[in-house]
C-alpha positions, 0 to 999 in steps of 0.5 A, a space after each residue: 518573480 518567475 511563474 513557478 515561484 508565483 505558483 508555489 507562493 499562491 499555494 500558501 496564499 490560497 491555502 483555504 482552497 486546498 483545505 476546502 478541497 480536502 473537506 470535500 473529500 473527507 465528507 465522503 465516507 470511503 471507509 474500507 472495509 466495507 468498501 464499495 462506496 468511493 464512486 462519489 469521492 472519485 467523481 470529485 477527483 475526476 471533475 477536478 482533473 477534467 477541469 484542469 485539462 486532463 483526459 480522464 479514464 474511469 472504470 469499475 474495479 468493484 461495483 461502487 469502487 471505480 479507479 480514476 486515472 487522469 493524463 495531461 499530455 506533455 508538449 514533448 511527450 517523447 522527449 521529456 520525463 513522464 510522472 505518475 502521482 498515485 494515491 488511494 481514495 479509501 480510508 481506514 474504518 472508523 467503527 464507533 465514533 463516540 471516542 472522536 472529539 471531532 466528527 470523522 467525516 467533517 474536516 475540522 480546524 482543531 483548537 490546537 491548529 491541526 486539521 481533523 477528519 478521517 483520511 486527512 493523514 492517510 491519505 486524502 491530504 496527499 491527494 488533495 494537496 497534489 491536485 491543488 499543486 497541479 491546479 496552481 501550475 496550470 493557472 500560472 501557465 507552467 507548461 509541462 513537456 512530459 506527460 503527467 498522470 494522476 491516479 486515484 485508486 481504490 482499495 488499498 486499506 483492504 489490500 485491494 489491488 487498485 494500483 496493480 489494476 491501473 498498471 495492468 491497464 497499461 499506465 506507465 511512466 518514467 517515475 512514480 510518487 505515491 503520496 501516502 503518509 510519510 511525514 515528508 520523508 522520502 521512503 522505500 518500504 519492505 513488503 507483505 504477503 499473506 498466505 494460506 497453508 492447508 493440510 487435508 486428510 484423504 479420509 474422515 474418521 470418527 472420534 472413536 477411531 482416534 485410539 487406533 490411529 495413535 496407539 500400537 496395534 491400531 493399524 489405522 494410518 490417520 492423523 488430526 490435521 490440527 495436530 499436524 499443523 503444529 509441525 508446520 507452525 514449528 517449521 515456520 518459527 524455525 525459518 523466522 528465527 533463521 531470517 532474524 539471524 541471517 538477514 538484515 536491511 538498513 533502516 529496519 530493526 533486526 528481526 523485522 522480517 516476520 512470519 505471523 501465524 495469524 488465524 487457524 481454522 480446522 476441524 468440523 465437529 467434536 465427534 470427528 478427527 480433524 480432517 482439515 486445517 488451514 493456517 493464515 499467515 502474514 509475512 513481512 520481508 525486506 526491500 531487497 526481496 521479492 514476494 516470489 522469493 519469499 514464497 519459494 523459501 517458505 514452501 521449500 522449508 515447510 516441504 522439507 519439514 513435511 517430508 520428515 513426517 510419515 503422514 505429511 509425506 503422503 499428505 503434504 501441505 498445500 499453499 495459496 498465496 496473496 490475493 487481490 482483496 482481503 474482502 473478496 479473497 482473504 489475501 493481499 500482496 504489498 510488494 517491497 520497494 527498494 530505493 534507487 538513491 542514484 535515480 534522477 527522479 529521486 535527486 529531483 525530488 530531493 532538490 525540490 525539497 531542499 529548495 523549499 525547506 532549506 534543508 535536506 530531506 530524510 531518506 529512509 524506510 517506511 515501517 509500513 507498506 503502501 501501493 508504492 511496491 507495485 510500481 517497483 514490481 512492474 519495473 517503474 522507479 518509484 518513491 513514497 513521499 507524502 504528508 501526515 504522520 503514521 501515528 495519526 493515520 487510522 487513529 481516533 481523531 486522525 489529524 494533520 498539520 496544515 502547514 505540512 500539507 501546504 509545504 507538501 503541495 509546494 514541494 510537489 509543484 516544484 518537483 512536477 514542474 522540474 521533472 516533467 520538463 527534464 529530458 528523458 535519459 537515453 536508454 542503454 
């Protein structure tokens, strides 16, 4: 039996150690929002990485929320493929836990055989299994020629750019696997961006002036910003319908690209004509579209609609797009990820899956969004591949199949050992 096979088999025979690591991570309530509570859990990750010989970079993104990046330098870093394994340490909020059968922050083996606890599916399970897979490779003496980087980032649940910050810090690789919830499907994803559209009047008028702004002979050019926003909403609906008719992408139901007018804020008091109105929108777009393209399309269409209105022509809407935190900035961006089905990294992952599961993996599109898109946006080929089912993520009594968790760790061990020992492709 070769050492890789021994390492893979040891993941199953020592699975209780994997579950113990997951239990330790689950015990830390890294709920986001409110966030600013992940440092202790990140300490667990950092200590694990250091114990395995990784050089660890730890820095503060927000007080109480540090990013962790571990690098295990390969024996032939310039010749062999490098890899980023990425996951987020924060978990969805719990709220009132009275509806839970099992305590959310204590890993519990349920009567149905599943493991219960907040984050087991999304996505402390993926992080724990990846760390355990690497531990088994290290203990069995599997040398990696290429660099292996493990990123445990903050804030994904609150639209915070933990992964983007890691990329901006200079961390690159030949391939990235985001081990978020995918039910062991190999996935790409569409994207999401939020935006604020604001209409403001240059003057503030008393409610008693309304008649003079809307009736013949009033001779006061004024407008309610709230009423004018209805024209913007109508324009957005027209664009949304056009997208549904004219755009499509394999793996997505027709009309998945939507523009949701989610929140509206306007006016100051019942005694005034509303001089300001802000609309918060959420936009979903396809994997072959960038958020920059989507911004241009929306601004162009809304701008044309505004130009057809006498008042909006002189007082056009303004736009504020995205943000690095829904908590701090009330805005987020999740770039899209279009799979390169011919990339050798994806082929290697497929092969690792087939070798272990004895069947081909499902290659598809995620119905949700993850940090995987940030890698694509930075020009780093990437894929979404992790344990857990979306139906259990964020849910009361969040759970995961322990066998799937073990299988995921075994597949990742095979993939890492193969990819990081494969020569880099020559750059054209």
